[in-house]
Structures are given as structure tokens and as C-alpha cells.
C-alpha positions as CSV (number, residue, x, y, z in Angstrom):
1,M,-128.5,-13.5,-200.0
2,I,-125.2,-14.8,-201.4
3,A,-126.2,-18.3,-200.4
4,K,-129.5,-17.9,-202.3
5,L,-127.5,-17.3,-205.5
6,T,-125.8,-20.6,-205.2
7,N,-129.2,-22.4,-204.9
8,P,-130.2,-23.8,-208.3
9,R,-133.9,-23.2,-207.4
10,F,-133.4,-19.5,-206.9
11,L,-133.9,-18.5,-210.5
12,L,-137.0,-20.6,-210.7
13,D,-138.4,-19.0,-207.6
14,V,-137.7,-15.5,-208.9
15,R,-139.0,-16.1,-212.4
16,I,-142.6,-16.7,-211.2
17,L,-142.6,-13.3,-209.6
18,L,-141.8,-11.4,-212.9
19,P,-143.7,-10.4,-216.0
20,V,-143.2,-13.0,-218.8
21,A,-140.8,-10.8,-220.8
22,L,-138.5,-10.2,-217.9
23,A,-138.7,-13.8,-216.8
24,E,-137.6,-15.0,-220.2
25,A,-134.6,-12.6,-220.1
26,L,-133.5,-13.7,-216.7
27,T,-130.3,-15.8,-216.8
28,E,-127.8,-16.7,-214.2
29,E,-125.4,-14.0,-215.5
30,V,-128.2,-11.3,-215.3
31,T,-129.0,-12.4,-211.8
32,V,-125.4,-12.3,-210.6
33,D,-124.8,-8.9,-212.3
34,S,-128.0,-7.5,-210.7
35,F,-126.8,-8.8,-207.3
36,R,-123.4,-7.3,-207.8
37,R,-124.9,-3.9,-208.7
38,M,-127.2,-4.0,-205.7
39,S,-124.3,-5.0,-203.4
40,T,-121.8,-2.4,-204.6
41,N,-124.3,0.5,-205.1
42,L,-126.5,-0.1,-202.1
43,I,-125.5,-2.6,-199.5
44,D,-121.8,-1.6,-199.4
45,R,-122.8,2.0,-198.8
46,L,-124.9,1.2,-195.7
47,S,-123.4,2.3,-192.4
48,G,-122.2,-0.2,-189.9
49,E,-120.1,-3.3,-190.1
50,P,-120.6,-5.9,-192.8
51,R,-122.0,-9.2,-191.6
52,G,-119.3,-11.5,-190.3
53,R,-119.2,-14.1,-193.1
54,T,-119.9,-11.8,-196.0
55,Q,-116.3,-11.6,-197.3
56,A,-115.8,-15.4,-196.9
57,M,-119.0,-16.1,-198.8
58,K,-118.0,-13.7,-201.6
59,E,-114.7,-15.5,-201.9
60,R,-116.4,-19.0,-201.8
61,V,-118.6,-18.2,-204.8
62,G,-116.0,-16.3,-206.7
63,F,-117.3,-12.7,-206.3
64,L,-114.3,-10.4,-206.6
65,W,-116.0,-7.2,-205.6
């Protein structure tokens, strides 16, 4: 999922799935904030070990959480 956020087409791919009003409000900042909230409020709470490269990928794209 982190790799998708670095893909310039990701926002274009997501926008077509949303109602017009939400698509117009979708920015890179909103997308990254949504991913951060999903990651910290859901994914980080799942049991088990994180995927092997998760921390390295977060550091590579500048995610500090």
C-alpha cells in the first residue's frame, strides 16, 4: 500500500471511484493523512508481525509514524 502512495497515478485511479464532491476534495495531503489514520488506527493494531519491509518503506517515503 505504501508503494501505491508513491505512484503518481494512484490519486487518478482512486478519484474515479468516488462521488464527484469527494473526488474534487481529494488531494495528495488528504490521501496521505487518510492512509496514516488507517495505518495507525487499524493496521498497526492487528495481531502478528508487520510485513518485513514496512518500516523501511515508511522511512523511504518519509512517514514518521
